[in-house]
N, C-alpha and C positions, 0 to 999 in steps of 0.2 A: 158721187161726183156730179157737178153741174156745169153748164156753160159759163163763160166769162161775162161778168157784168162790170162795167167801168166803176160804178159806185162802190163795189166791193173791194177795190184796190186803191182807192183814193187816199186811204189812211196811211199808205206807204210814202206819200209825197212828203219830202223833207227828211225822211228816215234814212239812216245809214243801213244798208243791207248787204248781206253776203249772197252772191248769185252763184248758183250751181246749175250746170247743165249736164244731165246724165243721158247716156245712150242705153236704150232698153236692151240691146244686144250684149252689153257688158264690154264694149270696145273701149278705145282710148277715151279718157275723160279730160276735159279742160280743167285747169286749176280753178278753184273758187276765187272770186274777186269781190272786193268790197267797193261799193259805189253808193253815192247819195242819189236818191230818186228826186229829180227836180220837177217833173210833171208826168202825168199819165194821160194818154188820149188814144182814140181810135185812129188808125191810118186812114188816109183819104178814101180808099175804096172799101173801108169797113170790113176787111178780112183779118186784120190783126189788131192787137192792142200794143201800144208802144210805151215802154218805160224809159223816159229820157234821163240821161246822166248830165247833160248840159243842153245847149240850144241845138246841137247837131247830132250827137251820138245817142243811140237808144238800143234797147233790146226789144225785138218784135216777137210776140207770141200769137200763134193762130187763134182766132176766136172760136174755132171748132174744138179746141182743146178742152179736156175735162179737168176740173179743178178740185183741190182739197185746200181748205184754208182755216186759219185761226187768226187771232190778233197778231201773232208774231211770225207766222209762216204761211206762205202762199205757194202752192205747187200746181203746175199745169202739165198734163200729159197730152202730147200731140201724137195720136195714133198713126197719122200719115208718115211722120218722120221717125217715130219711135223715141222721141226725145222728151225728157221731163225737165221743166224749167222750175227751179226752186228759188224763192226769195225769202231770206230769213233776216228779221230785224236784228241788228247788232246792238248789244247793250253797251252804251258809252258811260264810262265811270268818271 
C-alpha cells in the first residue's frame, strides 16, 4: 500500500463508479451507491482528497490512508477511522 497521489485517481474523472465504505470492525455497512465522478482535488488544508459528484457534494478520503489500486478499482484504508473506501468503475453497456 502507498499514500494517495492525486494523479493516480484522475482517471476516475467522468467515470461511473460504485462507492463502497466498509467498517474494519464488521459493523453496519452503508449500501453501495453509484455516482459519476465530476472532479478530484485536494481539500483546502491538504488533509483529504475529494471525489466530487457535482459542484457541491463529494466524498473526502484522508491523505494518510493507504491505497491499493488498479485501472478499475481504487481502495483506501484509513487506520484512524478503520474505514475502507472503495471505488469500482461500472461497466456501461
